VEXLOMI-804898 format. One record per residue: x, y, z of N, C-alpha, C in turn. Coordinates in steps of 0.2 Angstrom, whole numbers. Layout:
N
> X, Y, Z, X, Y, Z, X, Y, Z;
...
***
This chain:
331
> 387, -227, 128, 383, -228, 122, 376, -231, 124;
> 371, -229, 122, 364, -231, 124, 363, -238, 121;
> 359, -242, 125, 357, -249, 123, 354, -248, 116;
> 355, -253, 112, 352, -253, 105, 356, -249, 100;
> 361, -245, 102, 364, -240, 97, 368, -244, 92;
> 369, -242, 87, 372, -245, 81, 368, -246, 75;
> 370, -250, 71, 366, -250, 64, 360, -255, 64;
> 359, -259, 69, 353, -264, 69, 347, -260, 72;
> 341, -264, 71, 335, -261, 74, 335, -262, 81;
> 331, -258, 85, 330, -259, 92, 326, -266, 93;
> 329, -270, 98, 326, -276, 100, 322, -275, 106;
> 315, -276, 106, 310, -275, 111, 309, -281, 115;
> 309, -280, 122, 306, -285, 126, 300, -283, 129;
> 295, -288, 129, 288, -286, 131, 287, -290, 138;
> 285, -287, 143, 284, -290, 150, 276, -290, 150;
> 274, -296, 149, 266, -298, 149, 263, -298, 143;
> 260, -304, 142, 257, -305, 135, 250, -302, 135;
> 250, -296, 135, 243, -292, 136, 240, -291, 129;
> 233, -289, 129, 230, -288, 123, 232, -282, 120;
> 234, -276, 123, 236, -270, 120, 243, -271, 117;
> 247, -276, 119, 253, -277, 116, 252, -280, 109;
> 247, -285, 109, 245, -288, 102, 242, -283, 98;
> 237, -279, 100, 233, -275, 96, 236, -269, 94;
> 240, -266, 98, 243, -259, 97, 250, -258, 96;
> 254, -262, 101, 261, -261, 101, 265, -264, 96;
> 263, -271, 95, 267, -275, 90, 266, -272, 83;
> 260, -271, 81, 259, -268, 74, 264, -261, 73;
> 264, -257, 78, 268, -251, 78, 276, -253, 77;
> 278, -258, 81, 285, -260, 81, 287, -262, 74;
> 282, -266, 71, 283, -268, 64, 284, -262, 59;
> 279, -258, 60, 279, -252, 55, 285, -247, 56;
> 287, -247, 63, 293, -242, 64, 299, -246, 63;
> 300, -252, 61, 306, -255, 59, 310, -258, 65;
> 306, -259, 71, 309, -263, 77, 308, -270, 76;
> 311, -273, 82, 311, -281, 82, 307, -283, 88;
> 302, -287, 88, 299, -290, 94, 303, -296, 96;
> 308, -294, 100, 314, -299, 102, 312, -305, 107;
> 308, -303, 112, 306, -308, 117, 300, -305, 121;
> 297, -310, 124, 291, -309, 129, 292, -313, 135;
> 290, -311, 140, 290, -315, 147, 283, -314, 149;
> 280, -320, 152, 273, -320, 155, 273, -325, 160;
> 268, -325, 164, 267, -329, 170, 266, -336, 168;
> 262, -338, 163, 261, -344, 161, 265, -346, 154;
> 270, -350, 155, 275, -351, 150, 271, -354, 143;
> 267, -359, 144, 263, -362, 138, 259, -356, 135;
> 255, -353, 138, 251, -348, 135, 255, -342, 132;
> 261, -340, 135, 265, -335, 133, 268, -338, 126;
> 270, -344, 126, 273, -347, 120, 269, -347, 114;
> 262, -348, 116, 257, -348, 110, 256, -341, 108;
> 256, -336, 113, 255, -329, 111, 261, -327, 107;
> 267, -329, 109, 273, -327, 105, 273, -330, 97;
> 271, -336, 97, 270, -339, 90, 265, -335, 86;
> 259, -334, 89, 253, -330, 86, 255, -323, 84;
> 260, -320, 87, 261, -313, 86, 268, -312, 83;
> 272, -317, 81, 279, -316, 78, 284, -313, 83;
> 284, -315, 89, 289, -313, 94, 294, -319, 94;
> 300, -317, 94, 306, -322, 93, 307, -327, 98;
> 307, -324, 105, 308, -329, 110, 304, -328, 116;
> 303, -333, 120, 299, -333, 126, 305, -334, 132;
> 305, -329, 137, 309, -329, 142, 305, -331, 148;
> 308, -335, 153, 304, -338, 158, 302, -333, 164;
> 305, -327, 164, 303, -323, 170, 304, -316, 168;
> 301, -311, 171, 301, -304, 170, 308, -301, 171;
> 311, -303, 177, 318, -301, 178, 323, -304, 173;
> 322, -310, 171, 327, -313, 166, 326, -309, 159;
> 320, -307, 157, 319, -303, 151, 323, -296, 152;
> 322, -293, 158, 325, -286, 159, 333, -287, 158;
> 336, -292, 161, 343, -293, 161, 346, -296, 154;
> 341, -298, 150, 344, -301, 144, 348, -296, 139;
> 354, -298, 138, 358, -294, 134, 356, -293, 126;
> 351, -297, 124, 348, -296, 117, 342, -292, 117;
> 340, -289, 123, 334, -284, 123, 337, -277, 124;
> 335, -273, 120, 338, -266, 120, 333, -261, 124;
> 326, -263, 124, 321, -258, 127, 315, -263, 129;
> 312, -260, 134, 306, -264, 137, 300, -261, 136;
> 295, -264, 135, 288, -262, 135, 284, -266, 140;
> 281, -262, 145, 277, -265, 150, 270, -263, 150;
> 266, -268, 148, 259, -268, 148, 255, -272, 153;
> 259, -273, 159, 256, -276, 164, 250, -273, 168;
> 246, -276, 172, 241, -273, 176, 244, -267, 180;
> 240, -262, 181, 242, -255, 184, 246, -256, 190;
> 244, -261, 194, 247, -261, 201, 255, -264, 200;
> 256, -267, 195, 263, -269, 194, 268, -265, 190;
> 265, -259, 188, 269, -254, 184, 275, -252, 187;
> 275, -250, 193, 280, -246, 197, 286, -251, 198;
> 284, -257, 201, 290, -262, 202, 294, -264, 196;
> 290, -265, 191, 294, -268, 185, 297, -262, 181;
> 294, -256, 181, 298, -251, 178, 304, -249, 182;
> 304, -249, 188, 310, -247, 192, 315, -253, 191;
> 313, -259, 191, 318, -264, 190, 322, -263, 183;
> 318, -262, 178, 321, -261, 171, 325, -255, 171;
> 323, -249, 174, 327, -243, 174, 334, -244, 178;
> 333, -248, 183, 340, -249, 187, 344, -254, 183;
> 341, -258, 178, 346, -262, 174, 348, -259, 168;
> 346, -252, 167, 349, -248, 162, 345, -249, 155;
> 339, -252, 156, 335, -253, 150, 329, -248, 149;
> 330, -244, 143, 324, -239, 142, 317, -243, 142;
> 312, -239, 144, 306, -242, 146, 300, -238, 143;
> 296, -241, 139, 289, -238, 138, 284, -242, 142;
> 281, -238, 147, 277, -241, 152, 270, -239, 150;
> 265, -244, 150, 258, -242, 149, 256, -237, 154;
> 250, -233, 152, 247, -228, 157, 242, -232, 161;
> 241, -229, 167, 245, -224, 171, 252, -227, 173;
> 257, -223, 173, 264, -225, 175, 264, -228, 181;
> 260, -226, 186, 259, -229, 193, 252, -228, 195;
> 251, -230, 201, 244, -230, 204, 243, -225, 210;
> 249, -222, 211, 248, -217, 217, 253, -211, 215;
> 252, -206, 218, 257, -200, 218, 264, -202, 221;
> 264, -205, 226, 270, -207, 230, 274, -212, 225;
> 271, -217, 222, 274, -221, 218, 277, -218, 212;
> 273, -213, 209, 276, -209, 203, 282, -205, 205;
> 282, -202, 211, 288, -199, 213, 294, -203, 214;
> 293, -209, 216, 298, -214, 217, 301, -217, 211;
> 297, -218, 206, 299, -221, 199, 302, -215, 196;
> 300, -209, 196, 303, -204, 192, 310, -202, 195;
> 310, -203, 202, 317, -202, 205, 322, -207, 203;
> 320, -213, 202, 324, -218, 199, 326, -216, 192;
> 322, -214, 188, 323, -212, 181, 328, -207, 181;
> 327, -202, 185, 332, -196, 185, 339, -198, 188;
> 339, -202, 193, 345, -205, 196, 349, -209, 191;
> 346, -213, 187, 349, -218, 183, 351, -215, 176;
> 347, -210, 174, 347, -207, 168, 344, -212, 162;
> 341, -217, 164, 338, -221, 159, 332, -219, 156;
> 331, -219, 150, 325, -216, 147, 319, -220, 148;
> 313, -216, 150, 307, -218, 152, 301, -214, 149;
> 297, -218, 146, 291, -215, 143, 285, -218, 146;
> 279, -214, 147, 273, -216, 149, 269, -217, 142;
> 265, -222, 141, 262, -223, 135, 256, -219, 133;
> 257, -213, 134, 252, -208, 130, 255, -207, 123;
> 253, -210, 118, 256, -209, 112, 254, -203, 108;
> 248, -200, 110, 245, -195, 105, 249, -188, 105;
> 253, -187, 110, 257, -181, 109, 262, -181, 103;
> 264, -188, 101, 268, -189, 95, 264, -189, 88;
> 257, -189, 88, 253, -189, 82, 254, -183, 78;
> 253, -184, 71, 253, -179, 67, 246, -175, 68;
> 241, -178, 70, 235, -174, 71, 236, -169, 77;
> 239, -171, 82, 240, -167, 88, 245, -161, 86;
> 250, -163, 82, 254, -157, 80, 250, -152, 76;
> 246, -154, 71, 242, -149, 68, 237, -145, 72;
> 234, -149, 77, 229, -145, 81, 233, -140, 86;
> 239, -142, 88, 243, -137, 92, 245, -131, 88;
> 247, -133, 82, 249, -127, 78, 243, -122, 76;
> 237, -125, 75, 231, -121, 74, 230, -117, 81;
> 230, -120, 86, 229, -116, 93, 234, -111, 93;
> 240, -112, 92, 246, -107, 93, 245, -101, 88;
> 242, -103, 82, 240, -97, 77, 234, -93, 79;
> 231, -95, 85, 225, -91, 87, 218, -92, 83;
> 218, -98, 80, 212, -99, 75, 206, -99, 79;
> 206, -101, 86, 199, -101, 90, 200, -96, 96;
> 205, -91, 95, 207, -86, 100, 210, -90, 106;
> 209, -88, 112, 212, -91, 118, 208, -97, 120;
> 212, -103, 121, 209, -109, 123, 206, -108, 130;
> 200, -109, 131, 197, -108, 138, 195, -114, 141;
> 192, -119, 138, 189, -125, 140, 190, -131, 136;
> 191, -136, 139, 192, -143, 136, 186, -147, 138;
> 182, -150, 134, 177, -155, 136, 179, -162, 133;
> 181, -167, 137, 184, -173, 134, 181, -179, 137;
> 179, -184, 133, 176, -190, 135, 181, -196, 133;
> 180, -201, 137, 183, -207, 135, 179, -213, 139;
> 174, -216, 135, 170, -221, 137, 170, -227, 132;
> 169, -233, 135, 167, -239, 131, 163, -243, 135;
> 159, -248, 131, 155, -252, 135, 159, -259, 136;
> 160, -260, 142, 164, -266, 144, 159, -272, 143;
> 161, -277, 140, 156, -283, 138, 156, -288, 144;
> 162, -289, 147, 162, -295, 152, 166, -292, 158;
> 163, -288, 162, 166, -285, 168, 168, -290, 173;
> 165, -295, 173, 167, -300, 178, 173, -304, 177;
> 176, -303, 171, 182, -307, 169, 187, -302, 166;
> 187, -296, 168, 191, -290, 166, 196, -287, 171;
> 202, -287, 170, 207, -285, 175, 206, -277, 177;
> 202, -274, 172, 201, -267, 173, 196, -266, 179;
> 192, -271, 181, 188, -271, 187, 191, -273, 193;
> 197, -275, 193, 200, -277, 199, 203, -272, 204;
> 201, -271, 210, 203, -266, 214, 210, -268, 216;
> 212, -274, 217, 219, -277, 219, 224, -275, 214;
> 222, -274, 207, 226, -273, 202, 226, -265, 200;
> 222, -261, 204, 222, -254, 203, 218, -253, 196;
> 213, -256, 195, 209, -255, 189, 204, -249, 190;
> 199, -248, 186, 194, -243, 187, 195, -238, 181;
> 189, -235, 179, 189, -230, 173, 194, -225, 173;
> 194, -222, 179, 199, -216, 179, 206, -218, 178;
> 209, -223, 180, 215, -225, 179, 216, -228, 172;
> 211, -231, 169, 211, -234, 163, 210, -229, 157;
> 205, -225, 157, 204, -220, 152, 203, -213, 154;
> 201, -212, 160, 201, -205, 162, 207, -201, 162;
> 213, -205, 162, 219, -202, 162, 221, -199, 155;
> 217, -201, 150, 218, -198, 144, 216, -190, 143;
> 210, -188, 145, 208, -181, 145, 213, -177, 150;
> 215, -180, 155, 219, -176, 160, 226, -175, 156;
> 229, -180, 153, 235, -178, 149, 234, -173, 143;
> 228, -174, 140, 227, -169, 135, 226, -162, 137;
> 223, -161, 143, 222, -154, 145, 229, -151, 148;
> 233, -156, 151, 240, -153, 153, 244, -151, 147;
> 243, -155, 141, 247, -154, 135, 245, -147, 132;
> 238, -146, 131, 236, -141, 127, 236, -134, 132;
> 234, -135, 138, 235, -129, 142, 242, -127, 144;
> 247, -132, 143, 254, -131, 145, 254, -129, 153;
> 250, -132, 157, 250, -130, 164, 248, -136, 168;
> 248, -135, 175, 245, -140, 180, 239, -137, 183;
> 235, -142, 185, 229, -140, 188, 230, -136, 195;
> 225, -132, 197, 225, -129, 203, 218, -130, 207;
> 213, -133, 204, 207, -135, 208, 204, -141, 205;
> 200, -144, 209, 197, -151, 206, 190, -152, 210;
> 186, -155, 206, 179, -158, 209, 177, -163, 205;
> 175, -169, 208, 174, -175, 204, 169, -179, 208;
> 166, -184, 204, 161, -189, 207, 162, -195, 203;
> 160, -201, 206, 160, -207, 202, 155, -212, 204;
> 154, -217, 200, 149, -223, 202, 154, -229, 203;
> 153, -232, 209, 157, -238, 210, 154, -244, 208;
> 159, -248, 206, 157, -255, 204, 157, -259, 211;
> 153, -265, 212, 153, -269, 218, 160, -271, 219;
> 164, -272, 214, 171, -274, 216, 176, -269, 219;
> 173, -263, 219, 177, -258, 223, 181, -253, 218;
> 180, -253, 212, 183, -248, 207, 178, -244, 204;
> 180, -238, 201, 175, -234, 198, 173, -236, 191;
> 167, -237, 190, 164, -239, 183, 163, -233, 179;
> 162, -227, 182, 162, -221, 179, 164, -215, 183;
> 168, -210, 180, 170, -205, 184, 169, -198, 180;
> 167, -193, 183, 166, -187, 179, 168, -181, 184;
> 170, -175, 181, 171, -169, 185, 175, -164, 181;
> 179, -160, 185, 182, -155, 182, 189, -153, 185;
> 194, -151, 181, 200, -149, 184, 201, -141, 182;
> 202, -137, 187, 203, -130, 185, 211, -129, 184;
> 212, -124, 179, 219, -123, 177, 220, -115, 178;
> 226, -113, 179, 227, -106, 180, 224, -101, 174;
> 222, -96, 176, 218, -91, 171, 211, -93, 170;
> 208, -97, 175, 201, -99, 175, 199, -103, 169;
> 204, -107, 167, 203, -112, 162, 201, -118, 165;
> 198, -123, 161, 196, -129, 164, 195, -135, 159;
> 196, -141, 162, 194, -147, 159, 188, -150, 162;
> 183, -152, 158, 177, -155, 160, 178, -163, 157;
> 179, -167, 161, 180, -174, 159, 175, -179, 161;
> 174, -184, 157, 169, -190, 158, 172, -196, 156;
> 172, -201, 160, 175, -208, 158, 171, -213, 161;
> 172, -219, 157, 168, -225, 160, 168, -231, 156;
> 165, -236, 159, 164, -243, 155, 157, -245, 154;
> 153, -240, 154, 146, -242, 154, 142, -239, 148;
> 145, -236, 143, 141, -233, 137, 145, -234, 131;
> 142, -232, 125, 146, -234, 119, 152, -230, 118;
> 156, -233, 114, 163, -230, 113, 162, -222, 111;
> 166, -218, 115, 165, -211, 114, 172, -208, 116;
> 175, -205, 112, 182, -201, 113, 181, -194, 111;
> 175, -191, 110, 174, -185, 107, 177, -180, 112;
> 180, -175, 109, 183, -169, 114, 182, -163, 110;
> 180, -158, 114, 179, -151, 111, 184, -146, 114;
> 188, -142, 110, 192, -137, 113, 189, -131, 111;
> 187, -127, 116, 183, -121, 116, 187, -115, 118;
> 187, -110, 113, 191, -104, 114, 186, -98, 114;
> 190, -92, 114, 186, -86, 114, 183, -84, 107;
> 185, -87, 102, 182, -85, 95, 180, -92, 91;
> 180, -97, 94, 178, -103, 90, 180, -110, 94;
> 179, -115, 91, 180, -122, 94, 183, -127, 89;
> 187, -132, 92, 189, -137, 88, 186, -143, 91;
> 183, -147, 86, 179, -153, 88, 184, -159, 86;
> 185, -164, 90, 190, -169, 88, 186, -176, 90;
> 185, -180, 85, 182, -186, 86, 186, -191, 91;
> 193, -191, 90, 197, -195, 94, 204, -192, 94;
> 205, -188, 99, 212, -186, 100, 217, -191, 102;
> 215, -196, 104, 220, -201, 108, 223, -206, 103;
> 218, -210, 100, 220, -215, 95, 216, -214, 89;
> 217, -209, 85, 213, -208, 79, 214, -214, 74;
> 209, -216, 70, 209, -221, 65, 207, -218, 59;
> 206, -221, 53, 204, -219, 47, 198, -215, 46;
> 193, -216, 51, 186, -213, 51, 187, -207, 55;
> 192, -205, 59, 192, -200, 63, 194, -193, 60;
> 192, -188, 63, 193, -181, 60, 193, -176, 65;
> 195, -170, 64, 194, -164, 68, 191, -158, 64;
> 187, -154, 67, 184, -149, 63, 185, -142, 67;
> 187, -137, 63, 188, -131, 66, 182, -126, 65;
> 179, -124, 70, 173, -119, 69, 175, -113, 72;
> 177, -108, 68, 180, -102, 70, 175, -96, 68;
> 174, -91, 72, 170, -85, 70, 172, -82, 64;
> 167, -81, 59, 168, -78, 53, 171, -82, 48;
> 171, -89, 49, 174, -93, 44, 169, -99, 43;
> 170, -102, 37, 166, -109, 36, 170, -114, 40;
> 166, -119, 43, 169, -125, 46, 174, -128, 42;
> 180, -130, 44, 185, -133, 41, 187, -140, 44;
> 186, -145, 40, 187, -152, 42, 194, -155, 40;
> 197, -159, 44, 204, -161, 43, 204, -169, 45;
> 207, -173, 41, 208, -180, 43, 212, -181, 50;
> 210, -186, 54, 213, -187, 60, 219, -190, 60;
> 220, -195, 55, 226, -198, 54, 232, -195, 50;
> 238, -197, 51, 243, -195, 48, 246, -200, 43;
> 253, -200, 42, 256, -205, 37, 256, -212, 40;
> 256, -213, 46, 256, -220, 49, 250, -223, 50;
> 250, -230, 49, 244, -234, 50, 242, -235, 57;
> 246, -235, 61, 245, -237, 68, 246, -232, 73;
> 242, -231, 78, 242, -226, 83, 249, -225, 87;
> 251, -231, 88, 258, -231, 92, 264, -230, 88;
> 263, -230, 82, 269, -230, 78, 274, -224, 79;
> 271, -217, 78, 275, -212, 79, 279, -212, 86;
> 276, -214, 91, 279, -214, 98, 285, -220, 98;
> 283, -225, 95, 288, -231, 95, 294, -229, 90;
> 293, -226, 85, 298, -224, 80, 303, -219, 84;
> 300, -214, 87, 304, -209, 91, 308, -212, 96;
> 305, -217, 100, 308, -220, 106, 314, -224, 103;
> 313, -227, 97, 319, -231, 94, 324, -226, 92;
> 322, -221, 89, 328, -216, 87, 331, -213, 93;
> 327, -212, 99, 331, -209, 105, 335, -214, 108;
> 333, -220, 108, 337, -226, 111, 344, -227, 107;
> 343, -226, 101, 349, -227, 97, 353, -220, 95;
> 351, -215, 99, 355, -209, 98, 354, -205, 92;
> 349, -207, 88, 347, -203, 82, 343, -196, 82;
> 340, -196, 88, 337, -189, 89, 336, -189, 97;
> 336, -182, 99, 335, -181, 107, 328, -184, 109;
> 328, -186, 115, 321, -189, 117, 316, -183, 119;
> 310, -184, 117, 304, -180, 119, 299, -183, 123;
> 295, -179, 126, 290, -182, 130, 292, -187, 135;
> 297, -186, 138, 300, -191, 143, 295, -191, 150;
> 295, -196, 153, 291, -197, 159, 293, -192, 164;
> 300, -191, 165, 302, -186, 170, 300, -179, 169;
> 298, -178, 163, 296, -171, 161, 288, -170, 161;
> 284, -176, 160, 277, -176, 159, 273, -179, 164;
> 275, -184, 168, 271, -189, 171, 269, -187, 178;
> 273, -183, 181, 271, -181, 188, 264, -177, 189;
> 263, -172, 184, 257, -169, 185, 251, -173, 183;
> 252, -178, 179, 246, -182, 178, 244, -186, 184;
> 250, -189, 188, 249, -193, 194, 246, -189, 199;
> 248, -182, 199, 245, -178, 205, 237, -177, 203;
> 236, -175, 197, 229, -174, 195, 224, -180, 196;
> 227, -186, 194, 223, -192, 195, 222, -193, 203;
> 227, -192, 207, 226, -193, 214, 221, -188, 217;
> 221, -182, 214, 216, -177, 217, 209, -178, 214;
> 208, -181, 208, 202, -182, 206, 199, -188, 210;
> 203, -193, 211, 201, -199, 215, 199, -197, 222;
> 203, -193, 225, 201, -190, 232, 194, -186, 232;
> 193, -182, 227, 187, -178, 227, 181, -182, 225;
> 182, -188, 222, 177, -192, 220, 175, -197, 226;
> 179, -197, 231, 178, -202, 236, 181, -209, 235;
> 186, -209, 230, 189, -216, 229, 195, -217, 233;
> 196, -223, 235, 202, -225, 239, 201, -224, 246;
***
């Protein structure tokens, strides 16, 4: 019987008092009917304050203790990138289902190792790309399948934001495997793999390096079978931008935010011979993480079969990120 099965809600343990846990994960847990049961952090006092501020029931003194706690059914890991592989592996070996922040790991070799543990143990593992679960993505994929823009040939996808204090941001730490490609460039890669339903076969990329050793901006392309392509651009040096264009043989779909749509977001279909049609980006849930968290809770408790597991979806992204980084001269 899986952890958390039974009549009660899934009890989540959070490893690391991270900003994304506060802003994105915890609101989704509340909306999806889960319980933020425990958090573990390096600084006990700071973590205790974080728990009080965010309605988390207990503070556990160490990451391993949280993983082994019998009152934790599933684990969310929003640690710095360089720590993902170790703590995901530990949780999997302890039999705890895991939602790990993206990227799942910082190298192809690490991804292969973590996914091997997931396959060996049979423990459920998800990489925190939540947009495949969104109602917006369901509707877009249905339109593409219906041929509303003909054959999808090219995806142009951006993910940028202006970092306000790079000197004090872990995203700029080479030791913690930061950088724009790992932090936000992974999103267009996952989008292209989802919509093309294929893996890349060619790559070309370039980047601008920060003095600290990570990429502050990266851009380039991935080629896919059938002469299809992703043109991607990501970075920390310009205004917020998640615009993506899905370009087909008879039209285009323009999406203001395919990754974390909010109330102001939308997508627009511009098909030959038709007036443009505009659709809201959001679905029935208030929070971007909610559909994924709800599904994970249902999967953990045996109420529905798991979808978008890391063992099925993550290796291709790890390979693509490694190839982009190598082409851009990173590492």
